[in-house]
N, C-alpha and C positions, 0 to 999 in steps of 0.2 A: 754542675754535671749530675749530681743526683737526680734532678728533675726530669732529664733527658731519659734516665733509665726506667724510671716508672712508666712512662708511656709505652716504651719499647717493649717491656716485661708484660704489659697489659695485652698488646697487639700479638706478642708470641703466644700469649695463653689463649686468646681467643682462637687464633689459628689453629692451634692444637685441638681445641675442643671442636672446631669445625671439620678437622681432618678425622677426628674419632667418630663423627656422625656419618661420614661418607660410606664406610663399610654397610652401615644398618641400611641406607638408602639402596645401595647396590643389592642386597640380599632381597630386598622387595621388589625389584624390577622382574618384568614378565619376558624379558628377553633370554631365550634359551642360551646356555653354555655353547662355546664354540665347538665342543666335542659333538654335541647334538646335531650341529648343522653340517659336520663332515663325516657323517656316518658312511661306512663302506656300502657300496651298491651290492645289492644282491646279484648273483650269478646270472640270473635270467635277464636282468637289465643290461649287463655288461656284454653277455652274448648277443643280444639284440643290437646293441651298439656296435658291436664287432661286425655284424652283418652290413649295417649302414656304411661303414667304412669300406668294407670289401667288395661292395657292390661294384660290377662293372659296367652295366647299363642303367639308363635312366630308369627303366620299369623296375629292374631288380632294387635299386635304391629307393625308389618311391614305396614300394611294397616292404622294404627293410624299415623305412621310417614309420609307416603305420604298425609295424610289429614292435617297434621300439616304443613307441607312444602306448601301445597296449600294454607291453610288460610293465612300463612305468606307472600305467594305472592301476594294474593289479598289485604292484608293491605299495603304491601310496594310497591304494583303496579308493580312488576318486580319478576321474579323468581330466587332471589339471595341466594344461600345457606349460612346459618348463620355460622359465626366462631363457632368451636368447639375444644374441647380437651379432652383427655382421661386419666384416671388413673387406674391403676393395684389396684383392691381392696384389696388384701392381704397385698401388700407392701406399697401401697400408692405413689408409684412413678409414675411420667407423662410418658405417653406413647406416642411415635411419631404416627400420624395418618396413616403414611405408614407402620408402623411396622405390619408385617404378624401376629403376636400373637393378634392383635386385630380383625382381621377378622376370624381367625381360632378358637378363644376361646373368643368370645365377652361377654359371660356370667361372664367372670371374671374380667370385667372392669367397669368402672362407667364413662358415657359419659356427659360433660358440654356443652350445646349449649347457646351461648350467644346471645340475641335478646333484642334490645331497652335498653341496660345497664342492663338488668337482666339475671341472671344465672338460666338456666332451667336444672336440672340434671335427668338423668334416667340409668337404667341398661339395656342395650339391652340384648333380650332374644335369639337372633339368628343374624346371620349375614345379614338376610334379613332386619333387623332393621336399619342397618348401612348404606347398600347400596344407599337408597334414598339420603342421605347427601352427597354422592360421586358422584351422577348424574348417578347412574346405574339402 
């Protein structure tokens, strides 16, 4: 029985030594901490998003989306389109952003825009509301 203890102890010591090395590697990682990814959005961006959601006509919503993207670019100091995804409202299934149905019938979809770790959801009223996200 003593011969079985020695290999077990060796494995235990090696595992402990490996676990001690993990924090050193984690400290060297270039991934920002989660708090930096979920920073609160400034009031100007939130107000602009509120206008997107409150729009009653396709033209109002398209202008509000442009205003939101402008406020977002001013906050980020660069005009970077935010990541987004879409879902079909009736089925709940995810829809590819290059799916023609998204631009042909945008009213039947729900779009989620991810900014600063927050998920901003809206229902586009027309194709014009989506085109600014695609750089059109």
